[in-house]
KERO-888202 format. One line per field, with one value per residue: residue number from 1; x, y, z of N, C-alpha, C in turn. Coordinates in Angstrom, 2 decimals, m for minus. Layout:
num: [NUM, ...]
nc1: [X, ...]
nc2: [Y, ...]
nc3: [Z, ...]
cac1: [X, ...]
cac2: [Y, ...]
cac3: [Z, ...]
cc1: [X, ...]
cc2: [Y, ...]
cc3: [Z, ...]
//
This chain:
num: [1, 2, 3, 4, 5, 6, 7, 8, 9, 10, 11, 12, 13, 14, 15, 16, 17, 18, 19, 20, 21, 22, 23, 24, 25, 26, 27, 28, 29, 30, 31, 32, 33, 34, 35, 36, 37, 38, 39, 40, 41, 42, 43, 44, 45, 46, 47, 48, 49, 50, 51, 52, 53, 54, 55, 56, 57, 58, 59, 60, 61, 62, 63, 64, 65, 66, 67, 68, 69, 70, 71, 72, 73, 74, 75, 76, 77, 78, 79, 80, 81, 82, 83, 84, 85, 86, 87, 88, 89, 90, 91, 92, 93, 94, 95, 96, 97, 98, 99, 100, 101, 102, 103, 104, 105, 106, 107, 108, 109, 110, 111, 112, 113, 114, 115, 116, 117, 118, 119, 120, 121, 122, 123, 124, 125, 126, 127, 128, 129, 130, 131, 132, 133, 134, 135, 136, 137, 138, 139]
nc1: [99.28, 95.90, 93.48, 89.82, 86.92, 85.80, 82.86, 82.55, 83.39, 81.60, 79.06, 75.60, 74.31, 76.86, 78.30, 79.55, 81.17, 81.70, 82.79, 82.44, 83.18, 81.43, 82.47, 82.56, 84.18, 84.18, 81.83, 81.99, 84.10, 82.98, 80.50, 82.14, 83.34, 81.26, 79.59, 77.23, 75.85, 73.52, 71.89, 70.82, 73.05, 75.13, 74.74, 74.23, 72.23, 70.31, 69.53, 68.50, 66.20, 64.69, 62.81, 64.97, 66.33, 68.92, 71.95, 72.36, 73.90, 74.83, 73.07, 73.92, 76.42, 76.67, 75.84, 77.85, 79.55, 78.73, 79.69, 82.29, 82.50, 81.92, 84.15, 86.42, 85.64, 83.44, 82.36, 85.08, 88.37, 88.58, 85.98, 82.97, 80.81, 77.43, 74.68, 72.59, 69.93, 68.33, 67.03, 66.42, 66.00, 66.49, 67.73, 71.31, 73.68, 76.55, 79.25, 78.21, 78.34, 78.71, 77.67, 78.11, 76.81, 76.71, 75.08, 74.96, 72.51, 71.20, 72.60, 74.12, 75.72, 76.34, 75.71, 77.73, 77.12, 76.05, 73.59, 73.06, 71.94, 71.91, 72.78, 72.82, 73.44, 73.21, 75.03, 73.47, 72.20, 70.05, 68.38, 69.60, 69.90, 68.36, 68.70, 69.49, 72.02, 73.39, 76.17, 79.23, 81.63, 85.17, 86.89]
nc2: [m111.63, m112.06, m113.76, m113.70, m115.71, m117.73, m118.06, m120.73, m121.55, m121.04, m121.57, m122.32, m120.88, m120.62, m118.52, m115.32, m113.13, m109.80, m107.70, m104.78, m101.92, m99.10, m95.84, m92.50, m90.77, m92.42, m91.51, m88.70, m88.46, m89.83, m87.97, m85.71, m86.65, m87.42, m85.17, m85.27, m83.63, m84.11, m83.16, m85.10, m86.92, m85.52, m83.40, m83.45, m82.06, m81.44, m83.96, m85.41, m84.39, m85.91, m88.86, m90.63, m89.95, m89.31, m89.14, m90.63, m93.26, m92.83, m94.43, m95.49, m95.49, m97.80, m99.65, m99.83, m101.82, m104.19, m104.14, m104.04, m106.95, m108.44, m107.66, m108.70, m111.21, m112.71, m112.34, m111.83, m110.51, m109.15, m109.44, m107.88, m105.63, m105.36, m104.52, m103.32, m103.88, m102.25, m102.30, m100.36, m101.24, m100.72, m98.43, m97.32, m96.81, m94.73, m96.10, m98.78, m102.42, m103.64, m106.40, m107.30, m109.48, m111.82, m113.89, m116.56, m116.88, m117.58, m118.67, m117.87, m119.34, m119.21, m116.61, m115.66, m114.52, m114.02, m113.97, m112.53, m112.55, m109.94, m108.58, m106.85, m106.90, m105.75, m105.48, m106.68, m108.59, m107.54, m107.00, m104.43, m103.72, m105.11, m107.05, m107.51, m108.15, m108.07, m109.67, m110.09, m112.46, m112.87, m113.57]
nc3: [9.89, 11.57, 10.24, 9.77, 9.81, 6.99, 4.92, 4.67, 6.96, 9.01, 11.09, 11.63, 14.66, 15.73, 18.11, 19.47, 21.80, 23.27, 25.89, 27.83, 30.06, 30.21, 30.30, 31.76, 30.19, 27.93, 26.65, 26.70, 24.79, 22.59, 22.17, 21.26, 18.85, 17.34, 17.38, 18.62, 20.92, 22.60, 25.70, 27.24, 27.48, 28.19, 30.01, 33.42, 35.13, 33.35, 32.34, 34.92, 35.12, 33.21, 32.00, 32.70, 34.87, 35.03, 33.41, 30.29, 28.31, 24.83, 22.58, 20.19, 20.43, 22.22, 20.51, 19.00, 20.20, 19.27, 16.70, 17.23, 18.47, 16.31, 14.50, 15.89, 16.39, 15.16, 11.91, 12.16, 11.46, 8.39, 7.76, 6.40, 7.42, 6.69, 7.23, 9.59, 11.97, 15.03, 17.96, 20.92, 24.08, 26.63, 28.91, 29.04, 31.33, 32.52, 33.59, 33.41, 32.67, 29.83, 27.62, 24.43, 21.98, 19.65, 17.29, 14.88, 12.68, 10.13, 6.89, 3.85, 1.49, m1.28, m1.59, 0.08, 2.46, 6.04, 8.45, 11.57, 14.98, 16.96, 20.09, 23.09, 26.64, 30.08, 33.20, 34.71, 33.55, 31.84, 28.91, 26.58, 24.00, 20.74, 18.10, 14.54, 12.17, 8.82, 7.68, 5.40, 5.30, 5.12, 2.10]
cac1: [97.88, 95.08, 92.12, 88.56, 86.22, 85.27, 81.60, 82.46, 83.90, 80.76, 77.96, 74.43, 74.49, 77.93, 78.14, 80.81, 80.82, 82.69, 82.52, 83.38, 82.51, 81.32, 83.12, 82.01, 85.13, 83.83, 80.41, 82.48, 84.89, 81.91, 79.96, 83.06, 83.58, 80.13, 78.80, 75.86, 75.98, 72.24, 71.87, 70.58, 74.21, 76.26, 74.49, 73.61, 71.27, 69.23, 69.29, 67.92, 64.64, 64.10, 62.54, 65.78, 66.61, 70.28, 72.73, 72.39, 74.87, 74.44, 72.76, 74.97, 77.85, 76.76, 75.78, 79.40, 80.15, 78.49, 80.74, 83.86, 82.48, 82.22, 85.36, 87.20, 85.48, 82.50, 83.24, 86.51, 89.10, 88.31, 84.55, 82.23, 79.48, 76.75, 73.75, 72.09, 68.76, 68.42, 65.97, 67.00, 65.08, 66.74, 68.88, 72.57, 74.36, 77.81, 79.50, 77.28, 79.48, 77.81, 78.24, 77.47, 76.69, 76.04, 74.83, 74.56, 70.98, 71.05, 73.94, 73.95, 77.10, 76.46, 75.98, 78.64, 76.38, 75.79, 72.67, 73.49, 71.16, 72.91, 72.05, 73.44, 72.93, 74.02, 75.67, 72.24, 71.57, 68.85, 68.61, 69.55, 69.76, 68.25, 68.55, 70.05, 73.04, 73.97, 77.77, 79.96, 82.65, 86.10, 86.90]
cac2: [m111.20, m113.04, m113.79, m114.04, m117.05, m117.68, m118.48, m122.35, m121.91, m120.55, m122.66, m121.65, m121.50, m119.89, m117.34, m114.55, m111.76, m108.86, m106.90, m103.59, m101.05, m97.93, m94.66, m91.09, m90.56, m92.72, m90.68, m87.41, m88.71, m90.02, m86.82, m84.87, m87.30, m87.36, m83.90, m85.50, m83.12, m84.08, m82.91, m86.51, m87.72, m84.84, m82.43, m83.95, m81.20, m81.40, m85.32, m85.47, m84.10, m86.69, m90.01, m91.76, m89.47, m88.99, m89.19, m92.05, m93.31, m92.72, m95.80, m95.96, m95.78, m98.87, m100.57, m100.03, m102.85, m105.09, m104.10, m104.65, m108.14, m108.88, m107.50, m109.44, m112.76, m113.37, m113.31, m111.61, m109.86, m109.39, m109.55, m106.73, m105.29, m104.67, m103.84, m103.63, m103.30, m102.14, m101.74, m100.09, m101.79, m100.08, m97.25, m97.54, m95.49, m94.54, m97.44, m100.22, m103.29, m103.96, m107.57, m107.61, m110.91, m111.98, m115.50, m116.91, m117.50, m117.71, m118.46, m117.81, m119.69, m118.74, m115.09, m115.23, m113.70, m114.52, m113.22, m112.66, m112.04, m109.13, m108.14, m106.29, m106.72, m105.03, m106.48, m107.44, m109.50, m106.99, m106.45, m102.84, m103.63, m106.29, m106.64, m108.36, m107.84, m108.93, m109.78, m110.82, m112.95, m112.78, m114.76]
cac3: [10.28, 11.79, 9.45, 10.26, 9.30, 5.82, 4.92, 4.96, 8.49, 10.00, 11.29, 12.35, 16.08, 16.12, 19.01, 20.06, 22.61, 23.55, 26.98, 28.14, 31.07, 29.60, 31.09, 31.45, 29.18, 26.39, 26.48, 26.07, 23.61, 21.26, 21.59, 20.59, 17.69, 16.59, 17.40, 19.38, 22.34, 23.17, 27.01, 27.94, 27.45, 28.86, 31.07, 34.50, 35.63, 32.42, 32.52, 35.81, 34.95, 32.12, 32.58, 33.14, 36.25, 34.93, 32.15, 29.66, 27.16, 23.39, 22.24, 18.99, 21.12, 22.81, 19.54, 18.46, 20.73, 18.47, 15.58, 17.82, 18.48, 14.80, 13.97, 16.49, 16.41, 14.16, 11.39, 12.51, 10.54, 6.82, 7.41, 6.10, 8.13, 5.58, 7.60, 11.06, 12.79, 16.23, 18.92, 21.84, 25.03, 28.19, 29.10, 29.56, 32.17, 32.51, 34.80, 33.19, 31.73, 28.70, 26.81, 23.12, 21.76, 18.13, 17.08, 13.48, 12.42, 8.88, 6.01, 2.49, 1.07, m2.53, m1.74, 0.94, 3.76, 7.19, 9.22, 12.91, 15.67, 17.61, 21.30, 24.29, 28.09, 31.18, 34.11, 35.54, 32.42, 31.19, 27.60, 26.25, 22.44, 20.33, 16.51, 13.50, 11.18, 7.89, 7.33, 4.43, 5.63, 4.20, 1.00]
cc1: [96.84, 93.96, 91.09, 88.07, 85.74, 83.81, 81.52, 82.95, 82.85, 79.39, 76.79, 74.45, 75.78, 77.65, 79.71, 80.28, 81.84, 82.07, 83.23, 82.42, 82.39, 81.54, 82.40, 83.05, 84.83, 82.90, 80.96, 83.14, 84.04, 81.24, 80.77, 83.24, 82.49, 79.50, 77.60, 76.13, 74.55, 72.56, 71.43, 71.84, 75.22, 75.96, 73.43, 72.46, 70.06, 68.69, 68.39, 66.57, 63.89, 63.66, 63.47, 66.57, 68.21, 70.67, 72.55, 73.31, 74.25, 74.06, 73.62, 76.36, 77.95, 76.54, 77.02, 80.12, 79.91, 79.47, 82.08, 83.70, 82.58, 83.61, 86.44, 87.16, 84.41, 81.84, 84.61, 87.10, 88.86, 86.94, 84.21, 80.69, 78.71, 75.51, 73.22, 70.84, 68.72, 67.37, 66.52, 66.01, 65.21, 67.86, 70.18, 73.21, 75.90, 78.24, 79.01, 78.42, 78.51, 78.50, 77.31, 77.66, 76.20, 75.94, 74.47, 73.36, 70.53, 72.64, 73.47, 75.19, 77.32, 76.55, 77.09, 78.17, 76.11, 74.69, 72.97, 72.19, 72.37, 72.07, 73.17, 72.79, 73.96, 74.47, 74.74, 71.61, 70.17, 69.32, 68.62, 69.57, 69.51, 68.23, 69.42, 70.87, 73.16, 75.46, 78.23, 81.22, 83.90, 86.21, 87.94]
cc2: [m112.21, m112.86, m114.30, m115.28, m116.57, m118.38, m120.06, m122.53, m121.65, m121.49, m121.76, m122.20, m120.90, m118.88, m116.61, m113.47, m110.98, m108.03, m105.73, m102.42, m99.73, m96.63, m93.41, m90.65, m91.14, m91.84, m89.41, m87.30, m88.95, m88.84, m86.03, m85.33, m87.18, m85.98, m83.96, m85.15, m83.20, m84.03, m84.16, m87.13, m86.87, m83.65, m83.01, m83.35, m81.61, m83.15, m85.80, m85.27, m84.86, m88.16, m91.12, m90.98, m89.42, m89.34, m90.66, m92.00, m93.49, m94.33, m96.42, m96.01, m97.29, m100.11, m100.88, m101.47, m104.25, m105.31, m104.49, m106.28, m108.80, m108.78, m108.45, m110.94, m113.51, m112.55, m112.97, m110.73, m109.89, m109.32, m108.15, m106.68, m104.51, m104.09, m104.31, m102.92, m103.16, m101.70, m101.43, m100.33, m101.22, m99.13, m97.90, m96.51, m95.80, m95.69, m98.71, m101.05, m103.76, m105.32, m107.69, m108.92, m110.92, m113.74, m115.74, m117.60, m117.83, m117.74, m118.77, m118.17, m119.21, m117.09, m114.62, m114.19, m114.72, m113.65, m113.71, m112.10, m111.20, m108.57, m107.66, m106.37, m106.20, m106.20, m106.97, m108.46, m108.99, m106.44, m105.09, m102.82, m105.09, m105.97, m107.69, m107.46, m108.73, m108.65, m110.30, m111.22, m112.87, m113.93, m115.65]
cc3: [10.37, 10.80, 10.13, 9.41, 8.00, 5.99, 5.29, 6.36, 9.74, 9.91, 12.09, 13.96, 16.81, 17.03, 19.20, 20.94, 22.96, 24.72, 27.24, 29.05, 30.29, 30.62, 30.91, 30.45, 27.87, 25.75, 25.79, 24.85, 22.38, 21.10, 21.10, 19.25, 16.94, 16.23, 17.99, 20.82, 23.02, 24.98, 27.75, 28.11, 28.31, 29.80, 32.40, 35.05, 34.67, 32.57, 33.71, 36.07, 33.60, 32.78, 33.08, 34.44, 36.38, 33.44, 31.63, 28.41, 25.81, 23.07, 20.95, 19.41, 21.68, 21.73, 18.81, 19.05, 20.01, 17.37, 16.26, 18.13, 17.30, 14.37, 14.51, 16.44, 15.33, 13.29, 11.29, 11.40, 9.14, 6.58, 7.29, 6.61, 7.08, 6.06, 9.14, 11.27, 13.97, 16.80, 20.36, 22.88, 26.29, 28.05, 29.46, 30.45, 32.21, 33.91, 34.34, 32.49, 30.72, 27.68, 25.53, 22.82, 20.14, 18.08, 15.35, 13.19, 10.90, 7.84, 4.72, 1.75, m0.38, m2.71, m0.82, 2.26, 4.76, 7.88, 10.67, 13.88, 16.65, 18.80, 22.34, 25.62, 29.05, 32.20, 34.81, 34.76, 31.67, 29.57, 27.17, 24.80, 22.02, 18.89, 15.61, 12.75, 10.04, 7.62, 5.95, 5.04, 4.77, 3.05, 1.20]
//
């Protein structure tokens, strides 16, 4: 098994990223799993009448890419995601390629915690999510 980093292996400024193109299937599967059938996400005729002029991806689905980035890379396997603050700054549309990034901004060795800046950008470099997370790296 591949293990993630310990608090002693993490440094301020460490970064990681994860990228995925969000498909229509991703949106419908997420709606089915969570029960979030907001028509802004699944009903094109309804969504065309909104300020977005079409369907948008669930913000929480997009934020899940941050979790994937942390689980795979920083702190990696064995780390625990303790909290997350999010600000949704722009809509995500089906077919957008989203890059989730995390950067270590604070470390507490004695508490075994790291604070990460978390953000997602689309294929045009536009920020769609900005936030911070607290993680507990593996022992």
